[in-house]
Residue, then its C-alpha position, 0 to 999 in steps of 0.5 A: x537444501x533450503x528453498x530459495x527465497x521468493x523474488x516476485x514483486x507484489x503490490x506495484x503502484x504508480x506515483x503520480x507526478x505533476x507535469x504542468x501540461x494537459x497534452x496527450x502523452x505517448x512518447x517516453x524515454x527513460x535515460x537513467x534514475x534521474x533523466x526522463x523525456x516525454x512527448x505528445x500532442x501540440x508539439x509538446x516535450x517534457x524533460x526531468x533531470x532530478x528524477x521527476x521532482x521537476x518537469x520542464x515543459x516546452x513546445x517545439x517551435x513550429x511544431x504546434x500542430x504536430x503530435x510527437x508519438x516517440x522520443x528517443x534520448x541519450x542523456x539530459x541534452x541529446x534526444x531525437x523526436x518523432x512526430x506521427x501523421x500523414x505525409x509531411x506531418x511525420x517528422x524527425x527532429x533532434x536536440x543537443x541542448x536539452x531541448x532548448x533548440x531543435x533541428x529537423x532532420x527530415x520529414x516523410x517523403x511519401x505523401x501517403x505515408x505514416x511514421x509510427x516509431x524510432x529506436x536507436x542501438x547507440x548514438x550512431x545507428x538507429x532505425x525508423x518504422x512507418x506504415x506500408x507504402x507500395x505494399x512494404x512497411x517503411x524502414x529507414x536506417x542511419x549510421x551517422x547519428x541521424x544525418x543521413x538515412x537509408x531505406x530498407x526492404x521488408x517482407x510484403x505487407x498484407x492487405x489492411x496491415x499496418x503499424x500502431x503509433x500508440x507508444x513508440x513501442x511497436x518497434x524495439x531494438x535489442x542487441x547490436x543489429x537486432x530489431x523487432x516490430x509489430x503490426x495490426x489490422x485485419x491481417x495483422x498482429x504479426x512480429x517482423x525481426x531483423x538481426x542485421x540493422x534492417x537489411x533482412x527480415x523474418x516474420x511470424x504471426x501472433x495469437x493477439x486479436x486482429x479482427x478489425x482495423x483497430x485490433x493488433x499488436x500495439x507494443x513489444x518488449x524484450x527481456x533478451x534476445x529469446x524472451x519477449x512479450x507482445x501486448x495489444x487488443x482492440x483499442x475501441x473495446x479497452x475492457x475486453x481481455x481476449x488476445x491482448x498479450x502474447x509471449x515468445x521463448x525462442x526469439x519470436x519464432x513462435x508466440x503463445x497466449x498467457x495463462x491469464x491475460x492483461x484485463x484489457x487493451x494495452x498500448x505499451x509494455x516494458x521489462x524491468x530487469x531489476x525485478x525480472x517484472x514485465x508491466x503493461x499499460x493502457x486506457x483501462x489500467x496497468x498490469x504486471x507479470x512476475x513469471x515471464x509473461x505467463x500470467x498477469x495481475x492488474x494493479x492500477x486503473x488509470x489511463x496510460x499510453x506508454x511505459x518504460x524502464x531503465x536502470x530500475x527506474x520506471x515511468x508511464x505517460x498518458x492522456x491529459x498530461x499524465x505522468x507517473x513513476x513506478x513504485x515497485x514493492x521490494x522483494x519481501x519473502x515474509x510479506x509474500x508468504x503472509x499475502x499468499x495466506x491472505x489471498x487464500x482466505x480471500x478466495x474462500x470468501x469469494x466462494x462464500x459470496x458466490x453462493x449468496x443467491x436469495x434474499x434470505x441468504x443475503x440477509x443472513x450474510x449481512x447480519x453475520x457480517x454485522x455481528x462479526x465486525x462488532x466482535x472484531x472491534x470488541x463491541x461498542x460502549x454500552x451506554x450513551x452518556x450525556x453529551x454535555x454539549x456546549x458552544x464556545x463561540x460562533x462565526x457569522x457570514x452571509x452564507x453560513x454560521x459556524x458554531x464551535x462545539x465541544x461534546x463529551x463522547x464518554x464522560x470527560x472524553x471531549x470531542x471538538x467540532x464545528x457546526x456549519x448551518x445555512x443562513x436563514x434558518x429552517x430545518x435542513x438535512x445534515x452531513x457528518x464529515x469525518x477527517x483523515x490523517x492530517x494534524x489539521x483535524x476538523x479544519x481539513x473539511x472546512x471547504x466541504x462543510x462550508x460548501x454543503x452549508x451554501x447548498x442548504x445542508x447542516x454540516x458537522x466536522x470534528x477532530x479525530x482523537x489524536x488530531x487537531x485539538x485532541x492530541x493525546x501527548x501534546x507538548x506545549x514546549x514544542x507545540x505538537x505531539x511527542x508521537x509525531x505527525x498525523x496517525x501515530x497517536x492512533x497507532x499507539x492507541x491501536x497497540x494498547x487496544x489489541x493488547x486487551x483484545x479490542x480494536x481502537x476502531x471502536x472508539x472512532x466509531x463511537x465518536x461518530x456515533x455520538x456526533x450523530x447524536x448531537x446532530x439528532x438533538x438539534x432542532x433545525x436538523x432533519x434526523x430523517x435525512x443524515x449523511x456521512x462523508x470523509x477522505x482517507x481516514x475520514x473515508x474509513x470512519x465514514x464507511x464504518x459509521x454508515x455500515x453500523x449506524x442505520x441513521x445514515x441515509x447516504x454515505x460518500x467515503x473517499x480514498x479508502x475502500x480497496x480490496x485487501x486482494x491488493x491492499x494487504x501487500x500494498x499501503x497497509x492502513x493504520x490501527x483503526x482502519x485495519x481490524x485484527x482478524x478481518x481477513x481471517x474471518x473472510x471479510x473484505x471492504x465490500x462487506x461494509x457496503x453490502x451490509x447496508x443494502x440498499x443505502x446509497x453509497x458513492x465510492x470516491x477515489x482518485x487516479x493517483x491514489x496509493x489506495x490504487x484505483x485497481x483495488x477500488x474497482x473490485x469493491x465497486x463491482x462486488x457492491x454493484x452486483x449485490x444492489x442489482x440483485x436487489x433492483x437498486x443499482x442506481x443506489x451505488x456509484x463509483x467516481x474517480x477524479x484526476x489527481x493524487x490522494x485527497x478531494x479535489x474539486x471534482x470530488x467535492x462536487x460529486x459529493x454534493x451531487x450525491x447528498x442533494x440527490x439522496x437527502x435533498x430530493x435532487x433539488x440543488x446545484x452541486x457546482x462548487x461556488x465561492x464561500x467565505x473561509x476562515x483560517x485554522x486558528x479562527x475555527x479553534x474551539x477550546x481556549x488553549x487549542x487542546x482538549x487536555x486543558x479542559x477540566x477533568x479531561x480524560x485521554x484515550x489510553x486511560x479509557x483503554x485502561x478502564x476497559x482493561x480492568x472490566x475485561x480482566x479474567x485471569x486464566x491458567x498456565x495450562x490455558x496459557x500454553x494452549x493459547x501459544x500452541x494455537x499461535x503455533x509456538x512449538x509447533x512441529x518443525x522441519x529445520x532446513x538449513x544451509x551453511x554459507x561461506x565460513x569467515x574464520x571461526x564464524x559460519x553464516x547459516x540460513x534456516x527455512x522457517x516457512x515455505x520461501x521464508x528464511x532467517x539468517x544467523x551467524x554461528x560462532x565456534x570455539x576452537x576446543x573439542x568436546x561438548x559445549x554449552x549452546x547459546x541462542x542470541x537474539x540479534x540486536x546492536x550489541x549481540x555480536x560482541x556478546x557472542x564473541x565473549x561467549x565463544x571465548x568461554x567455550x560456548x557454541x553460539x547461534x546469533x539469529x534474527x527472527x523473521x521480519x519484513x522490511x517493506x513494513x518499516x515506515x520509520x515512524x518513531x516508537x512503533x517498530x515494525x507495526x505494519x507487519x504485525x497488523x498484517x499477521x494479526x489480520x490473517x489470524x497469525x501473530x508476529x511475536x509468536x512467529x518470531x518465538x517459533x524462529x527462536x526455536x528453529x535455532x534451538x533445534x539446530x543447536x540440539x542436533x549439533x554434535x558438539x552441543x551439550x543438549x542439557x546446557x542450551x541457553x538463550x539471551x535477548x534484550x529489550x522487547x525481543x525479550x518477550x519473544x524469548x520468553x514465549x519460546x522458552x515457555x513452550x520448549x523445556x530445552x531452553x534451560x536458562x534464559x536472560x532477559x535484559x532491558x525487557x519490559x517487566x509488564x504488559x499493563x504498564x503500557x496502558x499507563x501512558x499515551x506513548x510507548x515504544x516497540x509494543x507492537x512488536x511484542x504484543x499478542x491480541x487479547x493476551x493481557x485480558x488473561x495473562x501478564x509477563x509474570x505468567x510467562x515467567x511462572x510458566x518457565x519456572x523452575x528453570x532458571x531466568x536471569x532478568x536485568x535492568x527491567x524497563x517500562x514501555x518507554x524504555x525507562x528503567x524501573x524497579x518493580x517487585x520481583x526477582x531482578x538484578x541491576x547493573x552499577x555504572x559502567x558495569x557490562x555484560x561479563x558477570x551476567x554472561x558467566x552466570x548464563x553459561x555455567 
């Protein structure tokens, strides 16, 4: 039988919200995907009715001194609110109008009592928990929607045992009448359970730590009546992971420690039945478990107090008004399979790093990393050609001057930049500021650069290729690039670079190095004191340039550095930020930093970044260990700012402090002050606003094409087949398949192509007996109609869809599934080759079918998918005839334009150096290949030389299909 697809989740993340409050939030109730309530200090209540787009913040009148630790809501209008505190500071309140008015139902009658949590089975029946009074936990229940409450008895509390009002989840309810609550303290860490609405109770110990008054169970979460988890620990020691979780499989009668625990104290836990996923949160981060609580994996470092799920919607709240929505990674078998390969490479890397013990070994590792990175990007340009820099304008104010600069990174390959100089002259240290993925380009760093100039630095900001004034496919009719927003042009050039065995990162790095050349040439720049900084894509280039260029003496990359242990299956970065073969080579982001020991690095991050804080931490810790071994631990630091991806004021001030410390001998004030700022248009360097209008300007795809011509080294068909074999096309297969429910003449088929990875196919069976031709169709929008026509011609048809990763699609125009292709290339695989292998699984199935004539197996594919079929046919003689329709005729033609379509889905890195599309055609011959209506990589019909056939107006597929099946 076919193995079941994996259902575990990967790469969870929190998406930070704007809550408009700084209250410490602990109460949380998720009603559905749209309605969420939260509560906290200062009598604060929050509510959203639109899934977090907007939050209404209010104060309960007269409750400004109360701390609302729990909220239980039934809909957008009705909710109960519990405050926690000594005696009458514990209150229960209710609203029936969405929080506009509140009614106090009652206050704690016990002067020495303290309420902890509340929960409801339904709108009428509820339960309230408080700390022990007179040796018993306080339990009140209601049967009339909170109008009246009855005190219940519990088993005796132990001395110094209590409950924790940390998240409102030390008390939870299950099916009708079932409730659980947990305790802490030196004799606590126990779980009480009732199945009759609190009338009678049983109690069981847990292995969660209870060695101090601050230790115990803080939160419970139920999957069902048998399966639950408890989390906690010692809240004054948030990073200690001893005794932070326990699981039960028998309804709470016995509790056991997990194999691996959450990595610190956890105050809240919840279960997401949609993903079968447990999530725990605390003051040092968040963890998840996809195996019933047996093992836990960190995914975030942000501070949260409580977490809750309902109908697949998940939320967390914490101190300083922190509110976040849970972003689950959808089940994706291919992604999980690739991630498992990537994690094996990274685990091997960890062993290599752990074995580095001496200075000589460290130096050898640094040299190897540098050599390997240069190899992966395809080296750097060999010649530093004249910059031909010129100034096109200047802005002056009392704080700084700003020159509008243009220079040539390579001949007639123009870079636009803004140079900021402190007023008053003199020689100064300088900072190169690289920009991220906003269309603004260099002006993104306007505030940072002006601030640095006000503190005695010269700062240079420049446009990355594709952004600002360097758009490569600019359309003046619409005033923007044809490729779409932000990093799309990076991906377009990224695919072209990969095709010739390079990374587009080399061009970004070279631009930054030439920008340093320009700074170094200025008489008022102290070239012995150069720094680099940037955010996101700019953080990436800052990392590269500081790692590779010895002139950089201090660096501060923001919102980029992240271990591939988390990043690989997470928000995978674009072409210049993800190097081909990087993970397979045994590299991770920390290698960039340790390569420059002991140069000072400040790692800048934000709590709400999609490059999650949990991924930043291992990069920092590994780098810190490396620097500690060198006796220079003070030269690496991590600064985590509040807020989403970006450079808020705390980040900017941390950057200022770092540059002042290492480039100005610590002399200066890092605090941000008001400086003159200008509109983007005032910072424009070129007359037209685009470098393409400069005389003789060259574009990036033209540079790549020149590189291709210099690298071209044709190889034989035998070498071609050896390369495809290395990429696993034609590798031995164990084709296991299951047939699913029939639908007339059709049969659904599922074929396992890797452990846990399957592809789906539809089999079309003719009504006649005997031997039939077999036809493989690579699925597209029109393949079902072609299959119906083929089965009428007596063929047995397998219409299959090769493997894919739906999570990889981000709906950018022209690019196909670039993320999945990039991930595969990073771990030494190739998605086009894997898809060719999937086609051969279909061939295997046909060849084994009793009704198929094995000498008459054919196949057809359209568009870029035709490349997969051509690769498959090259390596398998059983495909005796193939049809490629509207398939690009040449790889090299993709280098002729700045924008192409679906090149990522078809390319093999470095392929074009040695072979062309015609090489594959020659490898298939003398078998028959029908090629109809060839196109270029923009999808435009072309008429290249060669054996092609063309449709006339309104001609369909009938004639070509008949020829294929003859």
